[in-house]
C-alpha positions as CSV (number, residue, x, y, z in Angstrom):
1,M,-18.6,-33.3,-9.9
2,T,-18.5,-29.6,-9.2
3,L,-15.7,-28.6,-6.9
4,R,-16.0,-25.8,-4.4
5,D,-13.4,-23.9,-2.5
6,H,-13.0,-23.8,1.3
7,R,-15.7,-21.2,1.6
8,D,-18.2,-23.3,-0.4
9,L,-17.9,-21.2,-3.6
10,E,-18.0,-23.1,-6.9
11,I,-14.7,-23.2,-8.9
12,S,-14.1,-24.1,-12.5
13,G,-11.4,-26.3,-13.9
14,A,-9.9,-27.4,-10.6
15,T,-8.9,-30.7,-9.2
16,P,-8.8,-31.5,-5.5
17,A,-5.0,-31.2,-5.4
18,A,-5.1,-28.0,-7.3
19,R,-7.8,-26.5,-5.1
20,D,-5.7,-27.3,-2.0
21,A,-2.7,-25.7,-3.5
22,F,-4.8,-22.6,-4.4
23,E,-6.1,-22.4,-0.9
24,R,-2.5,-22.4,0.5
25,A,-1.6,-19.7,-2.0
26,L,-4.7,-17.6,-1.1
27,D,-4.0,-17.9,2.7
28,A,-0.4,-16.8,2.3
29,H,-1.6,-13.9,0.2
30,L,-4.2,-12.9,2.7
31,S,-1.7,-13.2,5.6
32,W,1.0,-11.3,3.8
33,R,3.3,-14.4,4.0
34,S,5.9,-15.4,1.5
35,G,5.5,-18.3,-0.8
36,A,2.1,-17.6,-2.3
37,E,3.4,-17.7,-5.8
38,A,5.0,-21.1,-5.4
39,H,1.8,-22.6,-4.1
40,L,-0.1,-21.0,-7.0
41,E,2.3,-22.4,-9.6
42,H,1.6,-25.9,-8.1
43,A,-2.1,-25.3,-8.5
44,V,-1.7,-24.2,-12.2
45,R,0.5,-27.2,-13.0
46,A,-2.0,-29.5,-11.4
47,A,-4.9,-28.0,-13.3
48,P,-4.0,-25.6,-16.2
49,A,-7.7,-24.8,-16.8
50,F,-8.3,-23.7,-13.1
51,T,-9.9,-20.3,-13.7
52,M,-9.5,-18.9,-10.3
53,A,-5.9,-19.8,-10.1
54,H,-5.2,-17.5,-13.1
55,V,-7.4,-14.9,-11.5
56,L,-5.4,-15.0,-8.3
57,S,-2.2,-14.8,-10.3
58,A,-3.4,-11.6,-12.1
59,Y,-4.4,-10.1,-8.8
60,F,-0.9,-10.6,-7.4
61,D,0.2,-8.0,-9.9
62,L,-2.9,-5.8,-10.3
63,C,-2.9,-4.8,-6.6
64,S,0.6,-3.2,-7.0
65,R,1.5,0.4,-7.4
66,D,4.2,-0.7,-9.8
67,R,3.1,-0.1,-13.4
68,L,5.3,-2.8,-14.8
69,R,3.8,-5.4,-12.4
70,V,0.3,-4.3,-13.3
71,R,1.1,-4.8,-17.0
72,Q,2.4,-8.3,-16.2
73,A,-1.2,-9.2,-15.2
74,H,-2.3,-9.1,-18.9
75,A,-1.3,-12.6,-19.6
76,A,-3.1,-14.2,-16.7
77,C,-6.2,-12.0,-17.4
78,I,-6.3,-13.2,-21.0
79,T,-5.9,-16.8,-20.0
80,A,-8.7,-16.6,-17.4
81,S,-11.0,-14.9,-19.9
82,K,-10.8,-17.9,-22.3
83,L,-11.5,-20.5,-19.7
84,P,-14.9,-21.9,-18.6
85,A,-16.2,-19.7,-15.7
86,T,-19.1,-19.4,-13.3
87,P,-21.0,-16.1,-13.1
88,R,-18.8,-15.2,-10.1
89,E,-15.6,-15.9,-12.0
90,R,-16.8,-13.9,-15.0
91,L,-17.3,-10.9,-12.7
92,H,-13.7,-11.3,-11.4
93,V,-12.5,-11.3,-15.0
94,A,-14.5,-8.2,-15.8
95,G,-13.1,-6.5,-12.7
96,M,-9.5,-7.3,-13.8
97,G,-10.2,-5.7,-17.1
98,A,-11.4,-2.6,-15.4
99,V,-8.2,-2.2,-13.4
100,L,-6.1,-2.8,-16.6
101,A,-8.1,0.0,-18.2
102,D,-7.3,2.3,-15.3
103,D,-11.0,2.4,-14.4
104,F,-10.8,1.8,-10.7
105,E,-14.4,3.1,-10.1
106,S,-15.9,0.4,-12.3
107,F,-13.8,-2.1,-10.6
108,K,-15.2,-1.1,-7.2
109,I,-18.7,-1.4,-8.5
110,I,-17.9,-5.0,-9.8
111,V,-16.4,-5.9,-6.4
112,Q,-19.4,-4.6,-4.6
113,R,-21.6,-6.8,-6.8
114,L,-19.4,-9.8,-6.1
115,L,-19.7,-9.2,-2.4
116,D,-23.4,-8.6,-2.4
117,E,-23.9,-11.9,-4.1
118,Y,-21.0,-13.8,-2.6
119,P,-20.1,-12.3,0.8
120,R,-17.6,-15.1,1.5
121,D,-15.6,-14.3,-1.6
122,V,-12.5,-13.4,0.4
123,L,-10.5,-12.7,-2.7
124,A,-13.0,-10.1,-3.9
125,L,-12.8,-8.6,-0.4
126,Q,-9.0,-8.6,-0.4
127,V,-8.7,-6.9,-3.8
128,G,-11.4,-4.4,-3.0
129,H,-9.6,-3.6,0.2
130,A,-6.3,-3.2,-1.6
131,L,-7.7,-0.9,-4.2
132,D,-9.5,1.2,-1.5
133,Y,-6.1,1.6,0.1
134,L,-4.5,2.6,-3.2
135,T,-7.2,5.2,-3.9
136,G,-7.5,6.5,-0.3
137,D,-11.1,5.4,0.0
138,V,-11.4,5.1,3.8
139,E,-15.2,5.1,3.8
140,G,-15.4,2.3,1.2
141,M,-12.8,0.3,3.0
142,D,-14.7,0.3,6.2
143,A,-18.2,-0.1,4.8
144,R,-17.2,-3.0,2.5
145,I,-16.0,-5.2,5.3
146,S,-18.7,-4.3,7.7
147,A,-21.3,-5.3,5.2
148,V,-20.0,-8.9,4.8
149,L,-19.1,-9.7,8.4
150,P,-22.5,-11.3,9.2
151,A,-21.7,-14.0,6.7
152,W,-18.4,-14.9,8.4
153,S,-17.4,-16.7,11.6
154,K,-14.3,-18.2,13.1
155,D,-15.2,-21.5,11.5
156,V,-14.9,-20.1,7.9
157,P,-11.3,-20.3,6.5
158,G,-9.9,-16.9,6.0
159,Y,-11.8,-15.2,8.8
160,H,-8.6,-14.0,10.5
161,A,-7.7,-12.1,7.3
162,V,-11.2,-10.5,7.3
163,L,-10.7,-9.3,10.9
164,A,-7.2,-8.0,10.0
165,M,-8.6,-6.0,7.1
166,Q,-11.3,-4.7,9.3
167,A,-8.7,-3.7,11.9
168,F,-6.9,-1.6,9.4
169,G,-10.0,0.0,8.1
170,L,-10.9,0.9,11.7
171,V,-7.5,2.5,12.2
172,E,-8.0,4.7,9.1
173,S,-11.4,5.7,10.4
174,G,-9.9,6.7,13.8
175,R,-11.5,4.0,15.9
176,Y,-8.4,2.8,17.5
177,P,-9.7,0.7,20.5
178,R,-11.9,-1.2,18.2
179,A,-9.1,-1.6,15.7
180,A,-6.9,-3.1,18.4
181,E,-9.6,-5.4,19.5
182,Q,-10.2,-6.8,16.0
183,G,-6.5,-7.1,15.3
184,L,-5.9,-9.1,18.4
185,R,-8.9,-11.4,17.5
186,A,-7.2,-12.0,14.1
187,L,-4.0,-13.0,15.8
188,E,-5.8,-15.3,18.2
189,L,-7.0,-17.2,15.1
190,D,-3.7,-17.0,13.3
191,P,-0.6,-15.6,15.1
192,W,1.3,-15.6,11.8
193,D,-1.0,-13.1,10.1
194,A,1.4,-10.3,9.3
195,R,-1.4,-8.1,8.1
196,A,-2.9,-8.1,11.6
197,H,0.5,-7.2,13.1
198,H,0.6,-4.3,10.6
199,A,-2.8,-3.0,11.7
200,L,-1.9,-3.1,15.3
201,T,1.4,-1.3,14.6
202,H,-0.8,1.5,13.0
203,V,-2.8,1.7,16.2
204,Y,0.4,2.4,18.2
205,E,1.5,4.9,15.5
206,M,-1.7,6.8,15.4
207,T,-2.2,7.0,19.1
208,G,1.4,8.3,19.6
209,D,2.6,5.5,21.8
210,A,6.1,4.8,20.3
211,T,7.4,3.1,23.4
212,A,4.7,0.5,23.4
213,G,4.8,0.2,19.7
214,L,8.5,-0.7,19.7
215,R,7.9,-3.1,22.5
216,W,5.1,-4.8,20.6
217,M,7.2,-5.1,17.5
218,D,10.1,-6.5,19.4
219,E,8.0,-9.1,21.3
220,R,6.3,-10.2,18.0
221,R,9.3,-10.0,15.7
222,V,9.4,-13.8,15.0
223,Y,5.9,-13.4,13.4
224,W,6.5,-10.5,11.0
225,A,10.2,-10.0,10.4
226,A,10.9,-13.1,8.3
227,D,9.0,-14.9,5.5
228,T,6.5,-12.1,5.0
229,V,6.0,-9.6,2.2
230,A,5.5,-6.8,4.7
231,A,8.8,-7.0,6.7
232,T,10.4,-3.9,5.1
233,H,7.3,-1.9,5.7
234,L,7.0,-3.0,9.3
235,W,10.7,-2.1,9.9
236,W,9.8,1.3,8.5
237,H,7.2,1.6,11.2
238,G,9.9,0.7,13.7
239,G,12.0,3.6,12.3
240,L,9.1,5.9,12.8
241,F,8.8,4.9,16.4
242,H,12.5,5.6,16.9
243,L,12.1,9.1,15.3
244,A,9.1,9.8,17.6
245,Q,11.5,9.2,20.5
246,G,14.2,11.5,19.0
247,R,16.5,8.5,18.2
248,L,17.6,9.5,14.7
249,R,20.7,7.3,14.7
250,A,18.5,4.3,15.6
251,A,16.1,5.2,12.7
252,L,19.0,5.4,10.3
253,A,20.3,2.1,11.5
254,V,16.9,0.6,10.7
255,Y,17.1,2.2,7.3
256,D,20.6,0.8,6.5
257,E,20.0,-2.7,7.8
258,H,16.4,-3.4,7.0
259,V,14.8,-0.8,4.7
260,R,17.6,-0.4,2.1
261,G,19.9,-3.2,3.2
262,S,19.0,-5.4,0.3
263,R,18.8,-2.5,-2.2
264,S,15.4,-3.7,-3.2
265,V,13.9,-2.3,-6.5
266,Q,10.3,-2.9,-5.4
267,V,8.3,0.3,-5.5
268,S,6.8,-0.3,-2.1
269,D,10.3,-0.6,-0.6
270,L,11.5,2.6,-2.3
271,I,8.4,4.4,-0.9
272,D,9.3,3.4,2.6
273,A,12.9,4.4,2.1
274,S,12.0,7.9,0.8
275,A,9.5,8.5,3.6
276,L,11.9,7.5,6.4
277,L,14.8,9.6,5.1
278,W,12.6,12.6,4.6
279,R,11.4,12.5,8.1
280,V,15.0,12.2,9.4
281,E,15.8,15.4,7.5
282,L,12.7,17.2,8.8
283,L,14.1,16.5,12.3
284,D,17.4,18.2,11.3
285,G,19.1,14.8,10.8
286,D,21.6,14.1,8.1
287,A,20.9,11.2,5.7
288,G,24.1,12.0,3.8
289,E,24.8,9.9,0.7
290,R,21.9,7.6,1.3
291,W,19.8,10.0,-0.8
292,T,22.1,9.6,-3.8
293,E,21.6,5.8,-3.9
294,L,17.9,6.1,-3.4
295,A,17.4,8.8,-6.1
296,A,19.2,6.6,-8.6
297,A,16.9,3.7,-7.7
298,W,13.9,6.0,-8.4
299,E,15.1,7.4,-11.7
300,G,13.7,4.5,-13.8
301,H,10.2,5.4,-12.5
302,I,10.0,9.0,-13.6
303,E,7.9,8.2,-16.7
304,D,5.7,5.6,-15.1
305,G,2.6,7.8,-15.2
306,Y,0.6,5.5,-13.0
307,C,0.5,6.4,-9.3
308,T,0.6,9.9,-7.7
309,F,1.7,8.3,-4.4
310,N,4.8,7.0,-6.2
311,D,5.5,10.3,-7.8
312,M,5.5,12.1,-4.5
313,H,8.0,9.7,-3.0
314,A,10.2,9.7,-6.0
315,M,10.4,13.5,-5.7
316,L,11.3,13.2,-2.1
317,A,14.4,11.2,-3.1
318,F,15.3,13.6,-5.9
319,V,15.0,16.7,-3.6
320,G,16.8,14.9,-0.8
321,A,19.7,14.1,-3.1
322,K,19.6,17.6,-4.6
323,D,19.2,15.9,-8.0
324,W,17.5,18.8,-9.6
325,R,17.8,17.3,-13.1
326,S,15.7,14.3,-12.1
327,A,13.4,16.5,-10.2
328,Q,12.8,18.6,-13.2
329,R,12.3,15.6,-15.4
330,L,9.6,14.3,-13.0
331,E,7.9,17.7,-12.9
332,N,7.9,17.8,-16.7
333,A,6.4,14.3,-16.8
334,L,3.7,15.4,-14.4
335,Q,2.9,18.4,-16.5
336,R,2.2,16.1,-19.4
337,S,0.2,13.7,-17.3
338,Q,-2.2,16.2,-15.8
339,S,-4.2,16.8,-19.0
340,P,-5.9,13.4,-19.7
341,I,-9.3,12.9,-18.1
342,T,-8.3,9.8,-16.3
343,R,-7.8,8.6,-12.7
344,Y,-4.1,9.4,-12.8
345,G,-4.6,12.6,-14.7
346,E,-7.0,13.9,-12.0
347,T,-4.7,13.0,-9.1
348,T,-1.7,14.5,-10.9
349,R,-3.5,17.7,-11.7
350,L,-5.1,18.2,-8.3
351,V,-2.5,16.7,-5.9
352,G,0.6,15.2,-7.5
353,L,2.0,18.2,-9.4
354,P,1.3,20.8,-6.6
355,V,2.8,18.5,-4.0
356,C,5.9,17.8,-6.1
357,R,6.4,21.5,-6.8
358,A,6.0,22.2,-3.1
359,L,8.7,19.6,-2.3
360,M,11.0,21.2,-4.8
361,A,10.4,24.6,-3.3
362,F,11.1,23.2,0.2
363,G,14.3,21.6,-0.9
364,R,15.5,24.9,-2.4
365,G,14.7,26.9,0.7
366,D,11.7,28.6,-0.8
367,Y,9.6,28.1,2.3
368,P,6.9,30.7,1.4
369,R,6.1,28.9,-1.8
370,A,6.3,25.5,-0.1
371,T,4.0,26.6,2.7
372,Q,1.5,28.1,0.3
373,A,1.4,25.1,-2.0
374,L,1.0,22.5,0.7
375,G,-1.6,24.7,2.6
376,L,-3.7,24.9,-0.6
377,L,-4.0,21.1,-1.1
378,P,-7.6,20.1,-1.5
379,A,-9.4,18.2,1.2
380,F,-9.6,15.1,-0.9
381,A,-5.8,14.9,-1.2
382,H,-6.1,11.5,0.5
383,R,-7.1,10.2,-2.9
384,I,-3.5,9.6,-3.7
385,G,-3.8,6.6,-1.5
386,G,-1.7,5.2,1.4
387,S,-2.5,5.4,5.0
388,H,-2.9,8.4,7.4
389,A,0.5,7.5,8.8
390,Q,2.1,7.7,5.4
391,R,0.3,10.9,4.3
392,D,1.2,12.6,7.5
393,L,4.5,13.4,5.8
394,L,2.7,16.2,3.9
395,S,1.5,17.8,7.2
396,L,4.9,17.4,8.8
397,T,6.5,19.1,5.8
398,L,4.0,21.9,5.8
399,L,4.6,22.4,9.6
400,E,8.4,22.4,9.1
401,A,8.2,24.8,6.2
402,A,6.1,27.2,8.3
403,Q,8.5,27.0,11.2
404,R,11.6,27.6,9.0
405,L,9.7,30.6,7.4
406,R,9.0,32.1,10.8
407,R,12.6,31.6,11.9
408,A,13.8,33.3,8.8
409,T,11.4,36.2,9.3
410,R,12.5,36.7,12.9
411,F,16.2,36.6,11.9
412,A,15.6,39.2,9.2
413,A,13.7,41.4,11.6
414,A,16.5,41.2,14.2
């Protein structure tokens, strides 16, 4: 008997028990809840030849900015490629191969084919959404979800996650009222969907309503602050709300307790830490020795050569710590990385290297050079990925560099 998943898609090599464990893993993954890996391990133990279980395992790593995690996906990809597979499952395997080859554009084409043929393939939707985010493809993020929505309804398992994804895409497209509406609809279906909470937090951030944002986060803390993979990032958003109110000490308290309290080595957590401390410094706050610890945590990623967004945040930490040796090592690595005609080579050449040099200039007080370099960034600098809220850091740095330059000019003239 052919088994099907909870969205009526055929799956190979599964048993009913393995399928149910897979669905629990998938729902946790879609909702950004903890425990997805444990559920998936149960599925694989129950059915070692369950193709989509190995596909999901690979995607856990492939959607990361961490090069080491991406490499870990090789084993699951190889296993999945050797198992019996439906045409849909073979497309997933081909897509994973494209990501491992650093060919994100081919991956997006494969995902689009998957969704054209199987609009309820929520895993294809999820990984396409994740890679759109990693590559700053706002248009693709919005269009992909809009195209499949007619195939979905509240009776289809996973619909809450589809709405949450749409809410984030709407935020990035600047349609904030509609984003809030879809985020709230997602939470009506599943109050524990941390992804939906994240999208709504972005609405408050992008509309400049820090007071309401903090109130929202505090009222909903039980849903996002524990047993989610997004807790650190959501605390980071809380730190931004404090900074928007001029409460630098409160923001640093969030940093100490929630952003760097565990001394996490995950790249996503290091990114949040760099971004929060840099914003504190832009507001004339003093992060002190926090920079030293953070720079040391970033040092092992200097030669990653995988993600420009990572490089930028590593450089923030090195400049903040006045660790010019590490900053120079990263600049040298970027100089080598800009030559290959690859995704990373292009983003390094056009955005990563100029940004990192601008940050070094800013840290050394060379505000003319920093202003010029940041002001000349191409219009497609968003290709480094992340959200508007995260990339705003570049605009904030440019503005502060220009203000410091004007102050210095006025002082010299006086």
